[in-house]
C-alpha positions as CSV (number, residue, x, y, z in Angstrom):
1,M,29.8,-25.6,-59.0
2,L,31.9,-23.4,-56.7
3,D,31.2,-22.9,-53.0
4,L,32.3,-19.3,-53.1
5,V,33.4,-16.5,-55.5
6,V,35.3,-13.6,-54.0
7,I,35.3,-10.4,-56.1
8,G,38.4,-8.3,-55.3
9,A,41.8,-9.2,-53.9
10,G,42.4,-6.2,-51.6
11,P,42.9,-6.8,-47.8
12,A,39.2,-7.7,-47.4
13,G,39.0,-10.1,-50.3
14,I,42.4,-11.7,-49.5
15,T,41.3,-12.4,-45.9
16,A,38.0,-13.8,-46.9
17,A,39.7,-16.2,-49.4
18,L,42.3,-17.2,-46.9
19,Y,39.6,-18.2,-44.4
20,A,37.7,-20.0,-47.1
21,G,40.7,-22.0,-48.1
22,R,41.4,-23.0,-44.6
23,S,37.8,-24.2,-44.4
24,K,38.2,-26.2,-47.7
25,L,35.6,-24.2,-49.6
26,K,36.0,-24.5,-53.3
27,T,36.7,-20.8,-54.0
28,K,37.6,-18.6,-56.9
29,V,39.0,-15.0,-56.5
30,F,38.5,-12.5,-59.3
31,E,40.8,-9.4,-59.3
32,K,40.5,-6.9,-62.1
33,L,44.0,-5.4,-61.6
34,G,46.5,-6.9,-59.2
35,V,46.4,-8.3,-55.6
36,G,46.5,-5.5,-53.0
37,G,43.6,-3.1,-53.8
38,Q,44.1,0.3,-52.3
39,L,47.4,-0.9,-50.7
40,L,48.9,-0.5,-54.2
41,L,48.4,3.3,-53.8
42,T,50.3,3.6,-50.5
43,E,53.9,2.9,-49.4
44,H,53.7,1.7,-45.8
45,I,51.4,0.0,-43.3
46,E,52.1,1.4,-39.9
47,N,48.8,1.3,-38.0
48,Y,48.1,-2.4,-38.2
49,P,48.8,-4.3,-34.9
50,G,52.0,-6.2,-34.9
51,I,53.3,-4.5,-38.0
52,Y,55.8,-1.6,-37.7
53,Q,56.2,0.4,-40.8
54,M,56.0,-2.6,-43.1
55,K,56.2,-1.8,-46.9
56,S,52.8,-2.4,-48.5
57,N,54.3,-4.4,-51.3
58,D,55.9,-6.8,-48.7
59,W,52.5,-7.3,-47.1
60,I,50.9,-8.0,-50.4
61,D,53.6,-10.5,-51.4
62,I,53.2,-12.5,-48.2
63,A,49.4,-12.4,-48.4
64,K,49.5,-13.6,-52.0
65,K,51.8,-16.4,-51.2
66,Q,49.5,-17.6,-48.5
67,L,46.6,-17.4,-50.9
68,V,48.2,-19.3,-53.8
69,E,49.3,-22.1,-51.5
70,L,45.7,-23.0,-50.6
71,K,44.6,-26.0,-52.7
72,S,40.9,-25.1,-52.8
73,V,41.4,-21.5,-53.8
74,E,42.1,-20.2,-57.3
75,L,43.3,-16.7,-57.9
76,A,42.4,-15.1,-61.3
77,E,43.9,-11.7,-61.9
78,D,43.2,-9.3,-64.8
79,I,39.5,-10.4,-64.6
80,K,36.6,-8.0,-64.5
81,V,33.2,-9.1,-63.2
82,E,30.6,-7.7,-65.6
83,S,27.4,-8.8,-63.8
84,I,25.8,-11.3,-61.4
85,E,22.6,-13.2,-61.8
86,C,20.8,-15.0,-59.0
87,K,18.4,-17.9,-59.9
88,D,17.0,-20.8,-57.8
89,G,19.4,-20.0,-54.9
90,F,22.6,-20.0,-57.0
91,F,24.6,-17.3,-58.6
92,N,26.0,-17.0,-62.2
93,V,29.0,-14.6,-62.2
94,F,29.8,-13.2,-65.6
95,F,33.3,-12.0,-66.2
96,S,35.8,-11.0,-68.9
97,S,39.5,-10.8,-69.2
98,Q,40.7,-7.2,-69.1
99,S,43.3,-7.9,-71.8
100,Q,41.3,-10.2,-74.1
101,S,37.6,-9.1,-73.5
102,L,36.7,-12.8,-73.4
103,K,33.4,-13.2,-71.6
104,Q,32.7,-16.3,-69.5
105,S,30.7,-17.3,-66.4
106,V,30.9,-19.5,-63.4
107,E,28.3,-20.9,-61.1
108,T,28.6,-20.6,-57.3
109,R,26.6,-21.2,-54.2
110,S,27.7,-17.8,-52.6
111,V,29.5,-14.6,-53.4
112,I,31.6,-12.2,-51.3
113,V,31.9,-8.7,-52.9
114,A,35.2,-7.1,-51.9
115,S,35.6,-4.9,-55.0
116,G,36.8,-1.8,-53.2
117,A,36.5,1.8,-54.5
118,Q,38.2,4.1,-56.9
119,P,39.5,7.7,-56.2
120,K,36.8,10.3,-56.8
121,R,37.3,13.0,-59.5
122,L,36.4,16.6,-59.0
123,N,35.4,17.3,-62.6
124,L,37.6,20.4,-62.7
125,V,38.4,22.2,-66.0
126,N,41.4,20.3,-67.5
127,E,41.3,17.5,-64.9
128,V,40.8,14.7,-67.4
129,A,42.9,16.3,-70.1
130,L,45.9,16.7,-67.8
131,T,45.6,13.4,-65.9
132,G,49.0,11.8,-66.3
133,R,50.4,15.2,-67.2
134,G,50.6,16.6,-63.7
135,V,47.2,15.5,-62.4
136,S,47.4,12.4,-60.2
137,Y,45.4,10.5,-57.6
138,C,48.3,8.5,-56.3
139,A,51.4,10.1,-54.6
140,T,53.1,6.7,-54.2
141,C,52.8,6.1,-57.9
142,D,53.8,9.5,-59.2
143,G,55.6,11.3,-56.4
144,P,59.2,10.6,-57.8
145,F,58.3,12.5,-61.0
146,F,58.1,15.8,-59.0
147,K,61.5,15.9,-57.5
148,D,62.4,19.5,-56.5
149,K,59.1,20.8,-58.0
150,E,56.0,22.4,-56.4
151,V,52.8,20.5,-56.1
152,V,49.3,21.0,-54.7
153,V,47.3,18.4,-52.7
154,I,43.5,18.8,-52.6
155,G,41.8,17.4,-49.5
156,G,42.1,17.3,-45.7
157,G,41.4,13.8,-44.6
158,D,43.8,11.0,-43.6
159,T,44.6,9.9,-47.1
160,A,45.3,13.5,-48.4
161,I,47.6,14.2,-45.5
162,E,49.4,10.9,-45.7
163,E,50.0,11.5,-49.4
164,A,51.1,15.1,-48.8
165,L,53.7,14.0,-46.3
166,Y,54.9,11.4,-48.7
167,L,55.3,14.0,-51.4
168,T,57.6,16.1,-49.2
169,R,60.3,13.4,-49.9
170,F,60.4,14.7,-53.5
171,A,58.8,18.1,-54.0
172,K,60.4,21.2,-52.7
173,K,57.0,22.6,-51.6
174,V,53.6,21.0,-51.0
175,T,50.5,23.2,-50.7
176,I,47.4,21.7,-49.2
177,V,44.1,23.2,-50.4
178,H,41.2,22.5,-48.0
179,R,37.7,23.8,-47.9
180,R,37.5,24.0,-44.1
181,E,39.6,26.0,-41.6
182,E,41.2,22.9,-40.2
183,L,42.1,19.4,-41.3
184,R,39.8,16.4,-40.9
185,A,42.8,14.0,-40.5
186,T,43.7,12.3,-37.3
187,A,45.6,14.2,-34.6
188,I,49.0,12.6,-35.3
189,L,48.8,13.3,-39.0
190,K,47.7,16.9,-38.4
191,E,50.8,17.4,-36.1
192,K,53.1,15.9,-38.7
193,A,51.7,18.1,-41.5
194,T,51.6,21.4,-39.6
195,S,55.2,20.9,-38.4
196,N,56.6,20.0,-41.8
197,E,58.5,23.0,-43.2
198,K,57.8,21.9,-46.8
199,I,54.0,22.0,-46.3
200,A,51.9,25.2,-46.7
201,F,48.1,25.5,-46.4
202,K,45.3,27.3,-48.3
203,W,42.4,27.2,-45.8
204,E,38.7,27.6,-46.7
205,S,39.5,27.3,-50.3
206,L,38.0,25.3,-53.2
207,P,39.7,24.3,-56.5
208,V,38.2,26.0,-59.5
209,E,40.4,25.2,-62.5
210,I,43.6,23.4,-63.3
211,I,45.7,25.7,-65.4
212,G,47.8,24.3,-68.3
213,S,47.5,23.1,-71.9
214,K,50.0,20.3,-72.3
215,K,51.0,20.0,-68.6
216,V,49.9,21.3,-65.2
217,E,51.1,24.9,-64.7
218,G,48.9,26.0,-61.7
219,L,45.7,25.6,-59.8
220,K,43.0,28.3,-59.6
221,I,41.3,28.4,-56.2
222,E,38.4,30.4,-54.6
223,N,38.1,31.4,-51.0
224,V,34.7,30.2,-49.7
225,K,34.2,33.2,-47.5
226,T,35.5,36.1,-49.6
227,A,34.9,34.6,-53.0
228,G,38.3,35.9,-54.0
229,N,40.3,34.0,-56.5
230,E,44.0,33.2,-56.8
231,T,46.2,30.9,-58.8
232,I,48.8,28.7,-57.2
233,P,51.8,28.1,-59.5
234,C,52.6,24.4,-59.4
235,D,53.8,21.4,-61.5
236,G,51.4,18.8,-60.1
237,V,47.9,18.5,-58.6
238,F,47.2,15.5,-56.4
239,I,43.5,14.9,-55.7
240,F,42.3,13.1,-52.6
241,V,38.7,13.8,-51.9
242,G,37.2,10.4,-51.3
243,F,36.3,7.3,-53.3
244,V,33.6,5.9,-55.5
245,P,32.7,2.2,-54.8
246,D,33.2,-0.3,-57.6
247,T,29.7,-1.7,-57.5
248,D,28.2,-1.0,-60.9
249,F,27.9,-4.7,-61.6
250,L,25.5,-5.1,-58.6
251,K,22.8,-2.7,-59.8
252,N,19.3,-4.3,-59.6
253,L,20.7,-7.2,-57.6
254,T,21.1,-5.9,-54.1
255,D,20.5,-2.7,-52.1
256,L,23.0,0.1,-52.5
257,D,23.1,3.5,-50.8
258,K,22.9,6.7,-52.8
259,D,26.6,6.7,-53.3
260,G,26.7,3.1,-54.5
261,Y,28.0,1.4,-51.3
262,V,26.6,-2.1,-50.5
263,L,24.3,-2.1,-47.6
264,T,24.6,-5.2,-45.3
265,D,23.6,-6.5,-41.9
266,E,26.0,-7.3,-39.1
267,E,26.8,-10.6,-40.7
268,M,28.0,-8.9,-43.9
269,M,25.0,-10.2,-45.7
270,S,23.4,-7.9,-48.4
271,S,19.7,-7.8,-49.2
272,C,20.4,-10.6,-51.7
273,D,20.4,-13.9,-49.9
274,G,23.9,-15.5,-50.2
275,L,25.6,-12.4,-51.4
276,F,28.0,-10.8,-48.8
277,A,30.1,-7.7,-48.9
278,C,33.2,-6.4,-47.1
279,G,35.9,-3.8,-47.3
280,D,35.7,-0.4,-49.1
281,C,32.7,-1.3,-51.3
282,R,30.6,-1.8,-48.2
283,K,28.8,1.1,-46.3
284,R,30.9,1.6,-43.2
285,A,32.5,4.4,-41.1
286,L,36.2,3.5,-41.0
287,K,38.2,2.5,-44.1
288,Q,41.4,0.9,-42.9
289,V,43.4,-2.3,-43.6
290,V,42.6,-3.6,-40.1
291,T,38.8,-3.2,-40.5
292,A,38.9,-4.6,-44.1
293,C,40.6,-7.7,-42.9
294,G,38.2,-8.1,-40.0
295,E,35.2,-7.8,-42.3
296,G,36.7,-10.3,-44.7
297,A,37.0,-12.8,-42.0
298,L,33.5,-12.1,-40.7
299,A,32.0,-12.4,-44.3
300,E,33.6,-15.8,-44.8
301,Y,32.5,-17.1,-41.4
302,H,28.9,-16.2,-42.2
303,V,29.2,-17.7,-45.7
304,E,30.1,-21.0,-44.0
305,K,27.0,-20.8,-41.8
306,F,24.9,-19.8,-44.8
307,L,26.1,-22.8,-46.8
308,Q,25.6,-25.2,-43.9
309,N,22.0,-24.1,-43.6
310,K,21.4,-24.7,-47.3
311,I,22.4,-28.4,-47.1
């Protein structure tokens, strides 16, 4: 019997596991891909107090080292949680290996869900067919493939603008397509983007169709006011229009909002007693590394209180 299962090893899950290990809770961490979560999709951390433009991979390496040195914590990567059952005040967590499809289960007294979220698709014509052939959801992953080429970024929030700025290191031109007449990103990102000579804007426009058969050749857009269409010639289309929480395995177990985010109280407790949530899978206003870490620490703290009350 475990004291705690943590699902996800992004900043929220890592922090929760670190605190659990320091409290000597018998803990297992399941991560379906690799340690880091959304940090794997960005290059630098520069808005975390005490960290000045630290490479995300360096932060991940240090955090993972902290984690694996804790004697009461076991990290299991390449593991996908399939479902969770709650019975008689305990949880059965059913999981499988991503590479072997081997299904198993563990029993635990509490669960922290820190499973994060995945980039949202637009379901444009050719979007799926050309994914990996010019369509991307990660500038850090694919930016170097577009050296001296022209690309389009769809979106106007912080993530979209951060990724657009990163792409200017490689592409000769980056066109941002946004449905509004101004960006939603923070002021400092707006300033950087509008002053960058490599970045152009298509305001009040929506993507309609990705053009190309074997690879991306352009993006057809429509102006929301005039309904006029035009095609932007480009070699790549990067889509940053939000995320979808990875919470399918929680259906019928706890309350989720209409988008699938876990609803919790201030103690990170869900509607299912003993099941907590933190990070990008939880309904919250600000999705940043610093808030994810804070929520991870809070979730573990309240897990301890919960387990003490069960004794």
